[in-house]
C-alpha positions as CSV (number, residue, x, y, z in Angstrom):
1,M,0.0,0.1,0.0
2,K,1.2,3.4,-0.8
3,L,0.4,6.4,1.4
4,D,1.5,9.6,-0.4
5,G,3.6,7.7,-2.3
6,E,5.1,6.0,0.3
7,T,5.0,2.1,0.6
8,V,4.1,1.8,4.2
9,K,1.0,0.4,6.4
10,S,0.2,3.2,8.3
11,K,1.1,7.0,8.5
12,R,0.7,9.8,11.1
13,V,-0.8,13.0,10.1
14,N,-2.1,16.1,11.8
15,A,-5.6,16.1,12.2
16,G,-7.7,18.0,9.6
17,A,-4.9,16.9,7.0
18,S,-5.7,14.4,3.8
19,V,-3.9,11.2,2.9
20,R,-3.5,9.8,-0.9
21,Y,-3.7,6.0,-1.0
22,E,-2.9,3.6,-3.5
23,V,-3.4,-0.2,-3.3
24,S,-2.3,-2.6,-5.9
25,K,-1.9,-6.2,-6.1
26,V,-1.2,-8.7,-8.8
27,G,-4.4,-9.9,-10.6
28,Y,-6.6,-7.2,-8.9
29,T,-7.4,-3.8,-10.0
30,T,-5.3,-0.9,-8.5
31,Q,-7.8,1.0,-5.9
32,S,-7.0,4.4,-4.9
33,G,-8.3,7.6,-3.2
34,T,-8.0,10.0,-0.6
35,I,-8.7,9.6,3.3
36,E,-9.8,12.8,4.9
37,T,-9.4,13.5,8.4
38,K,-11.3,16.2,10.5
39,S,-10.1,18.4,13.3
40,S,-12.2,16.0,15.8
41,D,-10.1,13.1,14.7
42,A,-7.1,14.5,16.6
43,G,-5.3,11.8,18.8
44,K,-7.5,8.9,17.2
45,T,-6.5,6.4,14.9
46,V,-8.8,6.4,11.5
47,D,-9.1,3.1,9.7
48,K,-10.2,2.8,6.0
49,Q,-11.2,-0.4,4.7
50,I,-10.4,-1.2,1.0
51,V,-11.7,-3.8,-1.1
52,L,-9.5,-5.4,-3.9
53,V,-11.7,-6.3,-7.2
54,A,-10.0,-9.4,-9.3
55,V,-9.4,-8.3,-12.7
56,S,-11.8,-10.6,-14.6
57,G,-10.4,-12.1,-18.2
């Protein structure tokens, strides 16, 4: 998984920031997007569930 272009599993950011993600795996469609945080998320862990879709062929 890439977060803001770095291959990592998690990333610490300031509350109110956004993080761009990209998940890729052979045989699956690459998923990407942005995880938005709110100021009320300060001191919390924000989880994002990403579903990989198999490439049909």
